[in-house]
C-alpha positions as CSV (number, residue, x, y, z in Angstrom):
1,M,0.0,0.0,0.0
2,K,2.9,2.3,0.7
3,N,3.9,2.3,-2.9
4,W,0.5,3.6,-4.0
5,K,0.8,6.5,-1.7
6,H,4.0,7.5,-3.4
7,I,2.3,7.1,-6.8
8,V,-0.6,9.3,-5.8
9,A,1.8,11.9,-4.5
10,A,3.8,11.8,-7.8
11,L,0.7,12.1,-9.9
12,C,-0.6,15.1,-7.8
13,M,2.8,16.8,-8.3
14,A,2.7,16.2,-12.1
15,I,-0.8,17.7,-12.2
16,L,0.3,20.7,-10.2
17,L,3.2,21.2,-12.6
18,C,1.1,20.8,-15.7
19,N,-2.0,22.7,-14.4
20,G,-2.0,25.0,-17.4
21,S,-2.6,22.1,-19.8
22,V,-5.9,23.5,-21.1
23,W,-5.3,24.7,-24.6
24,A,-6.5,27.9,-26.1
25,D,-9.3,26.2,-28.0
26,G,-10.7,24.8,-24.7
27,H,-9.9,21.1,-24.9
28,A,-8.0,19.5,-22.0
29,G,-4.8,18.9,-23.9
30,P,-3.1,15.8,-25.1
31,A,-3.8,12.3,-23.8
32,A,-2.0,11.2,-20.6
33,V,-0.7,7.7,-20.2
34,Q,0.3,6.2,-16.9
35,V,2.7,3.3,-17.2
36,V,3.4,1.3,-14.1
37,A,6.2,-1.4,-14.3
38,V,5.7,-4.3,-11.9
39,D,8.1,-7.0,-10.9
40,T,5.9,-9.9,-9.9
41,H,8.8,-11.9,-8.5
42,G,7.8,-14.9,-10.7
43,K,4.1,-14.7,-9.7
44,T,3.0,-13.3,-13.1
45,D,0.0,-15.6,-13.5
46,E,-1.2,-14.9,-10.0
47,Y,-0.7,-11.1,-10.6
48,L,-2.6,-11.2,-13.9
49,K,-5.5,-13.0,-12.2
50,G,-5.4,-10.4,-9.4
51,I,-5.7,-7.4,-11.8
52,Q,-8.6,-8.8,-13.9
53,S,-11.1,-6.5,-12.3
54,L,-9.0,-3.3,-12.7
55,P,-10.2,-2.4,-16.2
56,K,-13.9,-2.7,-15.1
57,V,-13.3,-0.6,-12.0
58,M,-11.3,2.0,-13.9
59,A,-14.1,2.2,-16.5
60,R,-16.5,3.0,-13.6
61,L,-14.3,5.6,-12.1
62,S,-13.0,7.2,-15.3
63,P,-15.1,6.6,-18.4
64,G,-12.9,7.0,-21.4
65,A,-9.8,5.5,-19.7
66,D,-8.3,2.5,-21.4
67,V,-6.4,-0.1,-19.3
68,R,-3.9,-2.5,-21.0
69,V,-1.5,-5.0,-19.5
70,Y,1.7,-6.0,-21.2
71,E,4.5,-8.4,-20.4
72,A,8.0,-7.6,-21.6
73,A,9.4,-10.1,-24.0
74,F,12.9,-10.1,-25.5
75,S,13.7,-7.1,-23.3
76,G,17.0,-7.9,-21.6
77,Q,16.8,-7.5,-17.9
78,S,13.2,-6.2,-18.2
79,T,12.0,-9.5,-19.7
80,G,9.0,-10.7,-17.6
81,T,8.2,-7.2,-16.3
82,V,4.5,-6.5,-16.3
83,Y,3.4,-3.1,-17.5
84,V,0.0,-1.7,-16.6
85,V,-0.8,1.0,-19.0
86,I,-3.7,3.3,-18.5
87,T,-4.5,5.9,-21.2
88,F,-6.6,8.9,-20.2
89,P,-8.1,11.4,-22.5
90,S,-6.2,14.2,-20.7
91,L,-4.1,15.0,-17.7
92,D,-7.2,16.4,-16.0
93,A,-8.9,13.0,-16.5
94,L,-5.9,11.2,-15.0
95,A,-6.0,13.6,-12.0
96,K,-9.7,13.0,-11.4
97,A,-9.3,9.2,-11.7
98,T,-6.4,9.3,-9.2
99,A,-8.5,11.1,-6.7
100,K,-11.3,8.7,-7.1
101,T,-9.1,5.5,-6.9
102,S,-7.6,6.7,-3.7
103,Q,-11.1,6.8,-2.1
104,D,-12.7,3.8,-3.9
105,K,-13.1,0.7,-1.7
106,E,-13.2,-1.8,-4.6
107,W,-10.0,-0.3,-6.2
108,Q,-8.3,-0.2,-2.8
109,S,-9.2,-3.9,-2.1
110,V,-7.7,-5.0,-5.3
111,I,-4.5,-3.0,-4.6
112,E,-4.2,-4.4,-1.1
113,K,-4.4,-8.0,-2.5
114,L,-1.8,-7.2,-5.1
115,D,0.5,-5.7,-2.4
116,A,0.1,-8.9,-0.3
117,M,1.5,-10.9,-3.3
118,G,4.9,-9.2,-2.7
119,R,5.1,-7.5,-6.0
120,T,7.4,-4.5,-6.5
121,L,6.5,-1.4,-8.5
122,T,9.7,-0.7,-10.3
123,S,8.6,2.5,-11.9
124,N,5.5,4.7,-12.4
125,S,5.5,7.2,-15.2
126,V,3.0,9.7,-16.6
127,L,3.6,10.3,-20.3
128,M,2.0,13.0,-22.4
129,D,1.1,12.2,-26.0
130,R,3.1,14.5,-28.2
131,T,2.6,12.7,-31.5
132,P,2.8,15.1,-34.4
133,K,-0.5,15.7,-36.1
């Protein structure tokens, strides 16, 4: 659970730093992608079963968010790392979802069970889509 408190704090800091992300035409800015790298310590199948409900919970908390899960293959020392990738329509949508997940009992229950597996969050990044149009 301690790791998620650090994640929430980092996301809040990113939101504060990017608070001016509303563009002149009024839209909320580019898509924001949260990428969480997880070392499952060899319990990948158990971890994947444990996160099965997260896409449904995130859809309830943040309509428009897309949750994907990837496992690194042919990735050197990162082979086997699981990446949970959540794409939000904007940084504002990510901020609102983060606030909701920190208070949502169902989300917190899933996270507590994942924490009990002994997994390690090796990184947590928020990326902004800067793809040229």
